[in-house]
C-alpha positions, 0 to 999 in steps of 0.5 A: 442469025437464028432469029433471021434465018427462022423468018424463012425456015420452019425448022429454024423457027421451032428452034429459036425459042431454045436459043440461050436455054440451058437444058439438062437431064437426069440420066439417073434411071438409065444408069440404074436401070439399064446400066448405061454410063454416058460418055462426056461431051468432051470425049464424044466430040473428040471420038466423032471428029476422029471417026469423021477424019478416019472415014474421010468425011473430013479431010485430015488437018495438015501438020505445021 
């Protein structure tokens, strides 16, 4: 779909070259110099989801 959308949207056109490309980053300098420890993607997504629900941006799921 990104390829089709890229025909009409400049931002999508700029991103289409990244489709299917795995990007990795070395955060060692950040950890060593600044002492920052990053959270896992799973933890970040779960915490962001909880925050969106708590702030009302996303409706709370119904039980059952």
